[in-house]
Structures are given as C-alpha cells and as structure tokens.
ZAGU-244664 format. One line per 5 residues: number of its first residue (from 1); their letters; for each residue x, y negated, z of N, C-alpha, C. Coordinates in steps of 0.02 Angstrom, whole numbers. Example, Ala and Ser with C-alpha at 12.3 -4.5 7.8 and 13.67 -1.06 7.14 Angstrom:
// ZAGU-244664
1) AS) 660:284:390:615:225:390:660:165:390  642:112:354:684:53:357:645:-2:394
END
This chain:
// ZAGU-244664
1) MNALR) 1071:632:-447:971:619:-449:984:699:-403  916:673:-375:865:717:-381:835:803:-435  828:851:-438:804:881:-483:749:901:-494  665:887:-431:636:878:-413:586:843:-461  536:850:-477:457:789:-492:417:848:-495
6) LLPCL) 375:814:-454:307:845:-466:272:796:-528  263:817:-565:214:794:-638:176:826:-685  123:812:-680:103:838:-739:100:825:-810  45:851:-846:45:815:-903:-38:821:-943  -68:768:-973:-124:791:-1003:-129:857:-1038
11) LLAAP) -199:879:-1032:-206:921:-1079:-260:919:-1121  -231:905:-1200:-242:868:-1241:-316:917:-1281  -354:872:-1291:-413:910:-1331:-408:909:-1402  -443:939:-1447:-447:946:-1506:-510:962:-1535  -528:979:-1592:-581:983:-1639:-604:1060:-1608
16) LCAQQ) -656:1085:-1579:-690:1140:-1574:-665:1214:-1632  -666:1240:-1605:-618:1300:-1668:-637:1382:-1620  -678:1424:-1643:-684:1467:-1631:-629:1546:-1624  -593:1542:-1567:-545:1599:-1567:-556:1658:-1519  -531:1708:-1522:-521:1780:-1468:-497:1760:-1443
21) ESGKP) -527:1795:-1378:-501:1803:-1303:-501:1874:-1280  -458:1898:-1246:-468:1975:-1236:-394:1965:-1168  -405:2021:-1116:-361:2027:-1068:-415:2040:-1006  -365:2035:-934:-401:2051:-886:-462:2002:-877  -497:2016:-843:-572:1980:-846:-552:1920:-770
26) SAVGS) -497:1930:-722:-471:1876:-692:-446:1805:-719  -448:1823:-786:-422:1775:-801:-461:1709:-823  -507:1719:-822:-578:1682:-835:-617:1668:-780  -586:1720:-736:-667:1700:-635:-695:1748:-669  -741:1701:-605:-794:1751:-585:-874:1735:-642
31) IAGTE) -816:1665:-680:-894:1612:-708:-890:1661:-807  -855:1694:-817:-837:1718:-860:-916:1721:-913  -912:1723:-970:-994:1734:-997:-1043:1695:-974  -1042:1653:-929:-1090:1596:-906:-1086:1549:-914  -1024:1537:-915:-1011:1447:-927:-1023:1403:-982
36) KASPR) -1057:1359:-933:-1082:1289:-977:-1048:1233:-952  -1059:1182:-1021:-1007:1140:-996:-1019:1085:-954  -991:1043:-896:-1046:1026:-845:-1085:955:-898  -1102:897:-855:-1132:862:-877:-1057:793:-895  -1124:757:-945:-1083:687:-970:-1108:628:-933
41) VADRT) -1045:601:-905:-1066:538:-857:-1086:494:-914  -1119:506:-965:-1182:465:-1005:-1225:479:-996  -1247:525:-966:-1319:571:-952:-1336:543:-895  -1292:521:-855:-1335:516:-803:-1337:436:-760  -1379:405:-728:-1383:346:-724:-1345:307:-678
46) AADKP) -1342:244:-659:-1281:211:-604:-1312:256:-548  -1375:258:-546:-1399:260:-482:-1372:341:-458  -1376:365:-493:-1323:462:-490:-1278:441:-472  -1214:386:-489:-1175:394:-480:-1132:325:-494  -1129:285:-467:-1107:205:-458:-1043:211:-456
51) IRFSQ) -1027:229:-536:-936:226:-535:-934:148:-526  -888:138:-486:-853:47:-501:-807:16:-537  -785:66:-595:-738:76:-663:-773:-9:-703  -714:-54:-718:-749:-96:-741:-682:-106:-800  -719:-121:-865:-662:-111:-924:-628:-186:-914
56) FPVAD) -657:-238:-893:-623:-299:-899:-625:-323:-816  -576:-276:-783:-550:-322:-706:-518:-361:-714  -522:-407:-656:-488:-466:-650:-417:-441:-618  -351:-508:-640:-304:-470:-640:-273:-466:-572  -292:-503:-524:-262:-495:-465:-299:-458:-418
61) EAPLD) -348:-409:-431:-385:-329:-381:-333:-311:-346  -357:-294:-276:-302:-293:-217:-289:-186:-251  -242:-180:-224:-205:-101:-230:-245:-56:-184  -233:-14:-198:-283:50:-136:-229:49:-79  -265:68:-50:-215:87:33:-229:170:11
66) ADKAI) -156:180:-17:-143:247:-31:-149:302:23  -118:306:69:-111:352:118:-212:378:125  -264:320:134:-313:367:128:-337:355:86  -345:341:16:-341:367:-35:-335:440:-72  -260:443:-53:-246:521:-79:-279:579:-8
71) ARAVE) -280:567:29:-332:597:106:-380:606:73  -416:574:30:-482:577:29:-515:628:-35  -435:603:-93:-434:651:-136:-421:723:-133  -367:723:-80:-377:805:-55:-420:832:-49  -468:770:0:-529:820:26:-583:846:-22
76) QLLKM) -574:798:-94:-642:823:-126:-602:876:-157  -532:877:-197:-487:927:-211:-506:988:-197  -494:1000:-135:-510:1068:-92:-582:1103:-107  -638:1064:-102:-700:1069:-127:-714:1106:-205  -672:1075:-245:-677:1063:-342:-682:1167:-352
81) PEGDG) -623:1196:-310:-602:1264:-339:-671:1297:-366  -649:1345:-437:-715:1375:-440:-686:1447:-454  -720:1491:-487:-702:1564:-495:-712:1580:-440  -661:1637:-407:-650:1657:-329:-625:1602:-271  -619:1539:-313:-598:1475:-265:-541:1463:-283
86) DQWPY) -507:1499:-335:-435:1494:-343:-398:1463:-420  -455:1439:-455:-434:1387:-511:-466:1331:-523  -436:1271:-542:-468:1209:-545:-487:1208:-634  -523:1214:-682:-485:1213:-746:-485:1141:-774  -449:1119:-819:-491:1067:-836:-516:1109:-909
91) ESIYR) -556:1032:-936:-618:1067:-990:-600:997:-1034  -612:1026:-1108:-606:993:-1142:-677:1012:-1192  -668:975:-1252:-726:991:-1305:-672:1040:-1336  -640:1072:-1346:-598:1138:-1352:-640:1206:-1337  -659:1240:-1354:-681:1302:-1321:-654:1360:-1351
96) EDLGL) -654:1414:-1323:-640:1466:-1355:-733:1522:-1369  -702:1584:-1384:-785:1625:-1408:-822:1640:-1315  -875:1638:-1335:-914:1631:-1301:-915:1548:-1257  -889:1496:-1270:-895:1454:-1243:-848:1430:-1193  -821:1489:-1185:-767:1487:-1130:-701:1428:-1124
101) IPVGY) -677:1403:-1067:-614:1365:-1071:-561:1415:-1092  -521:1379:-1124:-459:1421:-1140:-405:1456:-1070  -385:1501:-1059:-358:1521:-1015:-287:1484:-1004  -265:1443:-1062:-236:1392:-1045:-239:1332:-1019  -286:1309:-1047:-315:1246:-992:-350:1253:-924
106) RVGGT) -368:1335:-911:-376:1355:-846:-296:1355:-793  -245:1391:-840:-182:1385:-817:-162:1312:-785  -160:1291:-852:-139:1216:-835:-165:1160:-778  -239:1169:-770:-266:1104:-715:-256:1138:-663  -258:1207:-649:-250:1234:-585:-168:1198:-569
111) AIVCL) -127:1225:-607:-51:1226:-587:-46:1136:-540  -83:1084:-616:-69:1041:-599:-120:1024:-533  -177:1031:-492:-209:1026:-440:-156:1056:-407  -126:1114:-400:-97:1121:-366:-32:1099:-347  -9:1063:-378:65:1006:-389:32:945:-340
116) ALFAA) -1:913:-362:-31:882:-317:-65:897:-227  -94:942:-222:-96:966:-150:-18:992:-132  3:988:-152:81:1002:-144:117:934:-117  112:891:-148:134:819:-157:124:765:-110  52:782:-99:31:764:-49:64:748:23
121) KGYSQ) 67:718:64:99:697:115:68:744:176  126:799:203:108:818:275:109:903:230  108:913:166:89:994:155:86:1040:217  163:1058:236:163:1103:256:171:1122:325  108:1064:348:69:1073:401:12:1101:409
126) DAARK) -21:1087:319:-95:1074:294:-119:1142:290  -130:1185:325:-164:1275:321:-203:1277:268  -256:1225:260:-288:1237:203:-283:1236:124  -228:1169:128:-215:1163:69:-167:1230:54  -124:1245:89:-66:1289:83:-105:1373:82
131) AAVDK) -153:1369:82:-197:1447:63:-242:1408:-13  -234:1357:1:-275:1343:-70:-238:1353:-138  -158:1333:-123:-109:1337:-168:-93:1423:-168  -97:1470:-125:-114:1525:-116:-130:1554:-181  -204:1546:-162:-245:1570:-209:-235:1536:-287
136) GVGFI) -205:1502:-285:-216:1447:-355:-134:1481:-385  -93:1496:-357:-19:1528:-374:-63:1599:-394  -84:1648:-348:-131:1708:-377:-161:1715:-435  -227:1628:-448:-237:1658:-502:-168:1646:-569  -121:1593:-551:-101:1600:-598:-49:1659:-654
141) LSSLD) -32:1670:-612:-4:1739:-616:-6:1801:-633  -93:1791:-608:-118:1856:-658:-138:1827:-726  -146:1755:-750:-172:1740:-814:-119:1733:-856  -76:1742:-825:8:1743:-878:17:1814:-892  -31:1866:-875:-28:1913:-917:-52:1921:-982
146) VPRMQ) -103:1898:-971:-161:1897:-1037:-130:1894:-1088  -167:1932:-1135:-124:1935:-1215:-134:1833:-1243  -180:1791:-1233:-200:1745:-1243:-138:1684:-1202  -97:1731:-1157:-44:1681:-1130:43:1713:-1164  37:1781:-1205:93:1780:-1225:126:1726:-1285
151) LDFVG) 186:1735:-1305:197:1708:-1362:176:1690:-1427  125:1730:-1450:77:1733:-1513:29:1660:-1515  32:1631:-1578:7:1584:-1572:-71:1595:-1625  -115:1576:-1589:-188:1591:-1628:-211:1527:-1666  -222:1522:-1745:-238:1492:-1788:-194:1441:-1798
156) NYDVR) -234:1383:-1794:-193:1303:-1805:-206:1277:-1732  -229:1302:-1714:-242:1255:-1619:-214:1306:-1572  -190:1308:-1529:-182:1351:-1466:-150:1303:-1397  -166:1311:-1366:-143:1272:-1283:-115:1314:-1232  -101:1371:-1235:-55:1426:-1212:-12:1358:-1181
161) GWGHI) 35:1344:-1236:94:1287:-1216:97:1246:-1153  3:1232:-1144:-3:1198:-1069:32:1216:-1025  -20:1299:-1021:-3:1327:-962:75:1334:-948  81:1372:-983:153:1397:-981:213:1320:-941  201:1264:-977:237:1197:-943:197:1188:-873
166) YALQL) 167:1170:-854:142:1158:-795:135:1248:-719  127:1294:-754:130:1357:-715:235:1354:-691  258:1340:-746:343:1333:-742:347:1285:-688  319:1213:-690:345:1160:-662:311:1167:-567  258:1214:-555:244:1227:-508:287:1266:-480
171) FLSLA) 292:1320:-513:328:1367:-483:402:1355:-455  430:1318:-493:497:1278:-482:513:1225:-401  443:1177:-430:423:1134:-378:429:1161:-292  373:1231:-289:373:1266:-238:451:1315:-202  489:1321:-267:551:1363:-259:588:1312:-215
176) DANAL) 600:1233:-246:647:1177:-241:624:1183:-153  595:1187:-130:545:1173:-73:542:1222:-18  584:1273:-49:554:1351:-8:486:1348:17  426:1350:-9:355:1359:-11:326:1387:-45  367:1436:-60:314:1517:-101:272:1528:-65
181) PATRR) 224:1564:-76:180:1611:-30:225:1676:-22  247:1697:26:286:1750:49:296:1795:4  209:1818:9:195:1888:-11:191:1879:-91  215:1804:-127:224:1837:-197:288:1799:-223  325:1770:-185:397:1755:-197:443:1799:-260
186) LEVTN) 422:1837:-222:468:1920:-301:452:1894:-362  352:1893:-363:322:1892:-419:348:1843:-452  341:1756:-407:346:1702:-463:421:1711:-478  468:1739:-446:540:1716:-466:539:1745:-528  505:1799:-555:514:1830:-610:471:1806:-683
191) KTAWL) 422:1757:-638:399:1742:-676:415:1677:-704  460:1645:-656:479:1593:-671:531:1590:-728  586:1646:-753:641:1669:-802:571:1673:-857  540:1711:-844:490:1722:-905:463:1679:-952  452:1617:-902:411:1563:-928:453:1523:-985
196) VDALC) 506:1518:-932:585:1462:-952:603:1501:-1039  601:1587:-1022:622:1600:-1087:534:1602:-1136  488:1590:-1123:450:1581:-1165:418:1513:-1187  447:1463:-1147:456:1383:-1191:509:1386:-1236  576:1432:-1218:623:1421:-1269:624:1457:-1340
201) KSEIP) 580:1501:-1329:558:1556:-1384:490:1529:-1434  465:1470:-1391:399:1432:-1411:426:1385:-1445  469:1364:-1480:492:1290:-1492:451:1299:-1583  466:1249:-1601:434:1237:-1670:494:1279:-1724  501:1317:-1757:563:1329:-1794:584:1253:-1827
206) LSGGW) 652:1256:-1838:704:1196:-1849:694:1129:-1822  622:1112:-1861:613:1033:-1816:622:1033:-1766  606:1090:-1694:597:1076:-1646:553:1039:-1593  547:1052:-1537:485:1017:-1488:430:1081:-1497  368:1034:-1462:327:1093:-1472:256:1069:-1455
211) NYSRR) 191:1097:-1506:146:1058:-1518:89:1109:-1508  25:1088:-1464:-13:1144:-1472:-36:1146:-1554  -40:1103:-1595:-90:1108:-1660:-10:1124:-1690  -25:1174:-1741:49:1186:-1783:-8:1221:-1860  20:1181:-1888:-14:1192:-1974:-6:1262:-1990
216) GGYKI) -52:1311:-2003:-9:1359:-2030:15:1421:-1987  11:1398:-1928:-6:1446:-1851:81:1451:-1822  96:1503:-1789:157:1481:-1729:233:1508:-1769  229:1530:-1834:294:1525:-1841:318:1494:-1890  263:1468:-1923:268:1400:-1966:361:1346:-1973
221) PHNPA) 397:1332:-1997:464:1285:-1971:422:1215:-2010  455:1171:-1980:431:1087:-1988:380:1085:-1984  343:1110:-1920:261:1088:-1905:302:1015:-1869  264:972:-1858:286:916:-1827:279:901:-1738  317:917:-1715:303:902:-1635:270:855:-1621
226) STFMT) 232:879:-1561:184:814:-1513:252:779:-1467  242:740:-1474:283:694:-1426:257:687:-1344  166:700:-1338:134:708:-1285:186:766:-1248  173:813:-1291:186:901:-1252:253:913:-1238  313:886:-1304:368:901:-1319:402:863:-1266
231) APALQ) 399:793:-1220:408:764:-1163:405:805:-1114  362:832:-1089:351:852:-1024:368:910:-1031  396:957:-1068:408:1026:-1089:518:1006:-1074  522:969:-1122:589:960:-1091:599:937:-1025  548:890:-970:572:881:-922:579:928:-878
236) TLFHA) 510:982:-897:512:1038:-852:574:1090:-874  594:1122:-930:664:1119:-924:717:1109:-920  746:1036:-889:782:1020:-846:782:1021:-794  733:1014:-778:705:1047:-715:742:1121:-696  723:1174:-723:740:1261:-731:837:1262:-754
241) KARGY) 861:1201:-791:929:1205:-803:964:1192:-725  932:1135:-697:952:1115:-638:950:1188:-578  912:1207:-587:907:1269:-548:933:1313:-556  963:1330:-614:1028:1356:-632:985:1436:-681  928:1420:-725:926:1445:-761:947:1442:-828
246) RLDEG) 976:1479:-861:997:1509:-917:956:1485:-986  968:1446:-1035:916:1419:-1069:953:1416:-1148  918:1406:-1197:965:1414:-1262:974:1302:-1267  1042:1289:-1279:1038:1220:-1261:1022:1187:-1335  1006:1222:-1383:1000:1201:-1460:925:1193:-1456
251) VLDRA) 893:1202:-1418:822:1206:-1401:800:1130:-1379  827:1121:-1303:847:1041:-1293:861:1006:-1349  927:1004:-1369:930:979:-1442:911:943:-1486  864:1007:-1517:823:988:-1584:750:951:-1547  726:956:-1484:692:937:-1449:698:848:-1444
256) VAALE) 742:853:-1404:752:769:-1400:770:749:-1449  793:772:-1520:795:725:-1596:728:725:-1645  691:792:-1602:586:762:-1637:573:708:-1617  588:699:-1533:568:629:-1496:607:561:-1519  643:556:-1529:679:508:-1563:690:510:-1625
261) RARSE) 643:550:-1675:653:528:-1730:548:480:-1752  521:489:-1684:467:471:-1682:488:403:-1682  526:365:-1654:526:300:-1627:528:261:-1693  490:194:-1673:466:182:-1739:505:102:-1730  546:68:-1781:578:1:-1762:540:-50:-1720
266) AGAYE) 482:-45:-1697:460:-74:-1645:479:-77:-1576  496:33:-1575:518:45:-1520:434:92:-1500  406:86:-1528:339:129:-1511:343:215:-1546  288:254:-1527:313:314:-1534:264:350:-1552  254:371:-1619:229:408:-1652:183:476:-1615
271) YESPR) 113:500:-1645:91:535:-1586:124:604:-1585  140:630:-1654:171:659:-1701:250:654:-1719  310:686:-1714:354:668:-1744:356:691:-1802  375:638:-1820:396:651:-1928:463:693:-1950  475:702:-1992:521:765:-2004:589:700:-2017
276) TSQAE) 557:630:-2030:618:589:-2045:624:540:-2019  672:498:-1959:661:443:-1913:619:389:-1934  587:375:-1904:550:295:-1903:593:249:-1901  624:231:-1875:676:194:-1841:702:127:-1874  657:118:-1952:653:79:-1994:594:58:-2017
281) VPESK) 542:93:-1982:484:74:-2016:462:37:-1962  438:-21:-2009:398:-81:-1960:323:-33:-1946  303:-107:-1901:250:-58:-1846:171:-69:-1908  170:-140:-1975:126:-128:-1998:138:-60:-2066  157:-15:-2066:167:27:-2110:171:89:-2071
286) LSMMG) 157:98:-2013:134:156:-1971:57:174:-1985  59:248:-1934:-23:243:-1936:-34:240:-1868  -117:242:-1892:-139:196:-1816:-117:239:-1753  -91:295:-1747:-80:342:-1697:-5:304:-1678  40:264:-1714:106:266:-1710:119:181:-1676
291) KVGSS) 46:150:-1679:56:72:-1647:97:78:-1569  91:27:-1547:126:8:-1488:51:23:-1448  10:-11:-1467:-63:15:-1437:-73:77:-1412  -82:111:-1474:-61:179:-1430:-7:227:-1402  52:206:-1454:103:209:-1377:107:196:-1336
296) AARAA) 72:153:-1294:83:120:-1227:57:182:-1186  7:241:-1201:11:300:-1133:76:332:-1149  112:334:-1195:150:398:-1193:229:371:-1179  240:294:-1200:296:286:-1234:351:302:-1160  330:259:-1097:357:264:-1035:366:348:-1026
301) LIETT) 347:394:-1049:366:468:-1043:429:479:-1061  426:450:-1145:453:476:-1166:533:437:-1161  522:365:-1141:597:334:-1121:616:357:-1064  593:395:-1017:614:412:-937:644:500:-961  611:521:-1021:623:596:-1048:695:588:-1064
306) LLLAG) 703:531:-1115:767:534:-1153:814:482:-1094  807:474:-1059:855:413:-1014:885:523:-968  821:565:-954:854:610:-926:904:642:-973  891:634:-1036:922:668:-1076:1005:655:-1098  1015:582:-1068:1068:557:-1069:1067:510:-1155
311) RGDVE) 1006:508:-1149:971:497:-1244:957:379:-1211  954:367:-1181:897:312:-1134:923:245:-1142  888:206:-1167:907:145:-1156:871:77:-1102  890:55:-1064:854:3:-989:806:-27:-1042  824:-76:-1079:778:-111:-1112:717:-107:-1146
316) RHRRA) 729:-6:-1173:672:11:-1210:652:24:-1152  656:76:-1101:622:72:-1026:594:44:-1004  620:-35:-976:570:-95:-948:524:-94:-1003  510:-102:-1067:452:-130:-1121:429:-68:-1131  431:2:-1116:358:36:-1118:350:14:-1039
321) IGWFF) 361:35:-986:322:14:-922:281:-51:-955  305:-113:-986:264:-176:-986:198:-166:-1029  219:-128:-1088:158:-92:-1144:111:-76:-1112  109:-33:-1039:65:27:-1018:18:-45:-995  47:-78:-951:14:-151:-929:-24:-184:-958
326) AHWND) -8:-209:-1035:-7:-244:-1066:-87:-214:-1122  -67:-173:-1120:-134:-133:-1175:-173:-57:-1131  -166:-93:-1044:-205:-64:-998:-302:-61:-1026  -322:-120:-1047:-391:-121:-1070:-399:-80:-1113  -351:-70:-1174:-369:-34:-1225:-394:35:-1225
331) LALRK) -350:48:-1168:-369:144:-1141:-418:136:-1101  -430:87:-1067:-502:80:-1019:-547:84:-1063  -551:59:-1112:-618:53:-1168:-619:110:-1192  -577:182:-1192:-594:221:-1198:-584:292:-1131  -598:268:-1074:-594:306:-1017:-671:353:-1029
336) SETGT) -680:398:-1009:-734:456:-987:-793:436:-1068  -769:420:-1111:-810:414:-1154:-784:484:-1203  -856:490:-1255:-835:554:-1320:-790:507:-1358  -780:566:-1380:-720:569:-1452:-655:569:-1427  -608:570:-1497:-537:573:-1473:-519:520:-1495
341) HLSPY) -458:518:-1559:-425:475:-1566:-445:413:-1619  -493:371:-1597:-552:339:-1632:-493:283:-1628  -504:219:-1675:-469:176:-1707:-498:106:-1657  -455:68:-1619:-429:44:-1671:-338:60:-1664  -348:115:-1607:-262:133:-1571:-271:212:-1581
346) GIAPY) -316:218:-1585:-313:296:-1595:-278:333:-1531  -334:295:-1456:-302:322:-1397:-366:362:-1371  -365:422:-1361:-431:476:-1321:-428:456:-1239  -481:453:-1247:-501:459:-1171:-423:494:-1116  -434:556:-1123:-383:575:-1087:-298:569:-1079
351) YFLFG) -294:480:-1102:-231:471:-1101:-230:421:-1036  -299:424:-1014:-293:353:-952:-261:364:-928  -256:419:-858:-208:437:-805:-159:468:-835  -147:517:-874:-110:530:-916:-25:454:-911  -60:433:-938:-22:353:-935:-3:342:-881
356) HVYCA) -53:322:-812:-31:312:-767:15:343:-720  8:414:-724:62:452:-707:146:442:-735  145:417:-780:218:427:-842:236:361:-833  180:317:-826:217:225:-802:238:229:-711  223:269:-685:252:276:-624:300:317:-618
361) QAIEM) 319:341:-628:388:397:-655:423:351:-683  416:314:-752:452:263:-750:486:208:-728  449:187:-677:446:137:-617:499:155:-581  487:231:-560:561:265:-500:609:251:-543  610:271:-597:661:285:-652:708:204:-666
366) LPDGE) 690:175:-654:717:88:-660:793:78:-623  821:67:-667:927:35:-620:891:0:-536  945:19:-492:923:-4:-435:929:-64:-428  897:-108:-407:884:-191:-416:826:-238:-447  804:-197:-487:746:-191:-525:700:-201:-463
371) DKVAL) 634:-252:-463:569:-273:-427:522:-228:-443  541:-138:-396:502:-75:-413:439:-82:-371  456:-131:-296:393:-133:-263:327:-176:-300  357:-226:-317:282:-251:-369:252:-214:-399  277:-188:-470:262:-139:-501:233:-100:-472
376) RTKLS) 268:-58:-428:234:0:-392:150:-36:-359  151:-89:-334:84:-119:-310:41:-144:-386  57:-160:-425:21:-180:-477:-13:-126:-523  17:-51:-508:6:12:-536:-59:47:-489  -49:19:-413:-76:61:-364:-166:3:-369
381) AFLAR) -146:-66:-402:-239:-117:-401:-245:-104:-475  -202:-57:-530:-246:-36:-582:-281:29:-576  -256:79:-521:-290:161:-496:-347:131:-456  -339:58:-443:-409:65:-375:-484:35:-438  -428:14:-504:-504:5:-528:-548:41:-554
386) SIDYD) -508:112:-546:-560:173:-604:-574:223:-534  -574:194:-467:-579:265:-444:-651:265:-443  -699:332:-441:-749:322:-408:-785:343:-330  -847:322:-330:-888:324:-287:-835:355:-235  -847:419:-249:-834:466:-209:-743:500:-211
391) GTWND) -695:436:-216:-634:435:-206:-613:488:-245  -631:517:-316:-607:543:-357:-600:505:-420  -559:532:-454:-559:496:-553:-558:563:-607  -572:536:-640:-589:569:-689:-593:513:-778  -556:553:-807:-540:512:-873:-614:550:-907
396) RHYDR) -631:609:-912:-664:653:-966:-728:642:-947  -758:662:-982:-864:661:-986:-875:714:-949  -841:764:-920:-837:808:-915:-853:795:-817  -899:852:-781:-856:834:-712:-814:878:-701  -808:938:-715:-772:957:-698:-684:948:-688
401) SAGYG) -669:923:-744:-610:873:-754:-597:807:-709  -639:808:-669:-620:759:-607:-556:799:-543  -574:877:-572:-508:897:-506:-427:878:-564  -434:883:-606:-361:855:-647:-344:768:-642  -406:756:-667:-383:673:-628:-374:648:-574
406) TAMAV) -415:680:-534:-371:660:-454:-348:674:-454  -285:739:-456:-233:754:-448:-208:725:-494  -206:680:-547:-165:631:-592:-144:576:-549  -199:557:-531:-201:484:-475:-163:525:-420  -177:560:-376:-133:595:-316:-62:570:-334
411) LALRM) -21:616:-402:40:604:-425:62:549:-426  1:486:-454:32:429:-486:62:398:-417  7:385:-354:-5:367:-296:83:380:-253  87:445:-248:142:475:-226:203:460:-224  226:424:-300:283:438:-352:335:410:-309
416) PELPK) 307:348:-274:387:320:-224:417:372:-190  387:403:-183:393:474:-123:422:548:-158  413:531:-199:430:605:-210:490:601:-249  546:673:-275:612:650:-299:620:644:-370  675:643:-380:671:605:-452:682:652:-508
421) PAWRS) 661:652:-551:671:730:-611:727:734:-603  720:816:-641:818:817:-654:832:788:-714  893:792:-714:952:758:-781:966:836:-819  960:810:-897:1000:853:-920:1089:890:-899  1116:837:-873:1180:848:-855:1186:897:-791
426) PLAQF) 1235:956:-810:1248:991:-751:1269:973:-698  1287:901:-696:1334:862:-635:1266:835:-577  1221:852:-607:1166:789:-590:1168:851:-485  1154:791:-441:1146:817:-392:1072:830:-359  1065:893:-337:998:924:-330:981:921:-256
431) VPFDA) 939:882:-231:902:883:-166:843:904:-166  825:939:-140:740:973:-134:714:918:-100  626:937:-124:569:880:-105:560:929:-19  533:887:22:529:886:107:451:891:90  414:942:97:365:935:92:312:927:163
436) GK) 367:919:211:313:900:248:311:816:264  367:780:233:347:704:235:313:671:218
END
C-alpha cells in the first residue's frame, strides 16, 4: 500500500475563552491587533451571495465536473491568503487575547490549504501554486517557534495540536514527492522530526490519544481522547513511521485503544473516548453525541484509521460510508449555522466538509471489487449541493473559513487520484505522490 495521504482534518471550535499569546509577530501576521471576525452568512442578503446550497436536495442531482470545479477552487484559494500573503487562517468562535485567531488555527488552516494546492492536478508545472505553498511553508516554520506552538497546554482548551498534526502532514507530503522548497529543505526536515516528537509527547497520559480540550490541563491523566483528533493524528504518525521516523509504539497502541473504546454496540463512535469500552452499550443509553446520526461525520475516518492500524472490519467500514450518506441531511441542516453541538445529534457545522473528505478516503479504502465508481459519483453529487456561487465551499458562518472549506472540497474531489494512506505495518509498500499527475 502507498504511504502518502493528503488529508486535512476539521479544526474544531469551542466556547470562547481568553488566553495569553506571546512570541514572534510573524506568528499572527501583519493584521495582529486589528483583526475582526468576518461577516456571517446570516447577515447577508440572498442578492449579496446567492448560495446554491439546499437543505433538502433531490437524490439524483448531477455530480460536479471535478477538473473544472478544482481549477476554479484553486483560483479562489490563491486570492485568499492573509498577513503577508502567506497564511490561510481557519476562523472559529474560539479566540485568544485581543480577539486574535489562535496560532494553532493559523498553522493548521494554512497547512490544509497548502495540501489542497499541492494535491490538485499539475502542481509541479504551476509556478503560482508553488510560490504560494513556499510562502505558506515559511509561515508555518516561523510559527512553530512561538511559545504557543510548543508542548505546554494552556488552560482547559488549546488548539496547538491541530497545527502540529497538519504541519507534519504537509511536510511529510511535500517530502514524499520531493517537492519541498529547496531553500527550506533542511529546516523542514528538522521540524518534521520535532513535530513527530511533539505529537508523541503530547498524548494524553495513561488513557492515550489526543484532545484539544483537557480537563485540568495538559498533563492530567485519563482525560478523554477526542475521536476527531486522535484518528487523524494516528494517520499522520503512521505516515511518519512509513518514512522512517522513529516513534514510541506505545503511543500508537494507546491511541488505537482509545478509538476502540469509543465504539458502541451499534458501531457508532462517541465524540470523546470513555475510560471503559462502549461495546455493549445500546444506542438508547448513549449520549447525544454518541448516536449514529452524530457519528456519521466521523465513523468513516475512525474505521479507516483502525483498518490502517490492523484493527479494521470490512462490514463496519461499509456501514460507516452508508451512514454518511444516510445522515447527510442531518449534517446539512447545521452547515454554516451558528452554535456548536446542538440537538438532536450534536453535530456542529464544521463537520460538514470534514465528513465529505473522510467518506472519500473510506471509499478508496474499500476492498478491490467494490463499486467505488458509483460511490465516488454519489459523493461528488453531494458536494455539488453545497458549492457557493463563486466556486468555493464554506461550512462556517465566517467568510475567512472559505479557504479551509474549499481546500477540504478539493481534497475530497481529488481523493481517487491520491495515494492511499500509510499502514502502521512496517511492511507497507511506499510509493510517493506524483505532483505532476
């Protein structure tokens, strides 16, 4: 199996809390201190932005012309960078002091957009995209040095881990294709090793996995792992391992176990992993966020990750893909809305495009002989329902997050041509991504 996967993960939001930020000015760009939240979609009239999204679309809507949609999306992404033209921040209700977007969201959002620019067809011949990725890599490198991107955890909520995961994924992916900017190659190589170590050292003590929200702080044991964060962190570490980086196997063991504890009798996955297994807990006894409808946005991701870890199950895998399509309207009802984990399923708006990406990945990981073409076409048709008039996607109510959303859609559409993710097994075959394809 191939080792590379260009996958982002959703940058999760939480209640606003004030925290301290210090470090280099470059970490927050030239707009530091003056930044304001972008307008909400709800504040605009239909004439201002005639979004073609429908909460209840017909089942036979046509799929996108992927090449045209991706070309237009890339064109828009190249217009969106902020600061010195080197960053694509993800915006959430969560802010730090002075109302600034956390540096972890800036690093993560920038890495995700760079992954999409790189993944789109013809990257190696596109000077504009290569220049944009070069600037994004430079921003990420400088930002990783600030105090809020080190290993300390501030308060009960801290998003630096998202930056660690996606900076590492970007660096590994560029290295796979020998596409690192020549002037940054040594620094990226050094930071890649640092990021592998940072992720391993920042696992939740004893219970394993990762979470951006930890009761009582960074080193308190037995905090619950976020299944949304733990699965992509594992995929990124499997990728690093496939490239020869040394890491603690116990970190992987504990994180995999945390994912498996979250699976209920019905096969759904809790938002956070409990201390004891949910395997015999019926859905009627689960929390709102542990039911199938909520799990539909993350079950495919977790099943793929468990498959890569050698703990997968083909029937569970197929079922997770089916759940995403079956509960698409439940996700769609929350798209671009305010609020977070509201009833009846506890689905926050920012799981909408996340779910498309990991459903796309899960489709490609089905066994040979499965009808992947039909599922790809279906997913493309679902993505067509939520494209905005300008060729972008955005599942938040902030304009700025269209960079993140559009990058997610590009990755979902490109999934059939992208290499498979890395398996945990050291025997996995390694084949790099062809950036010119």
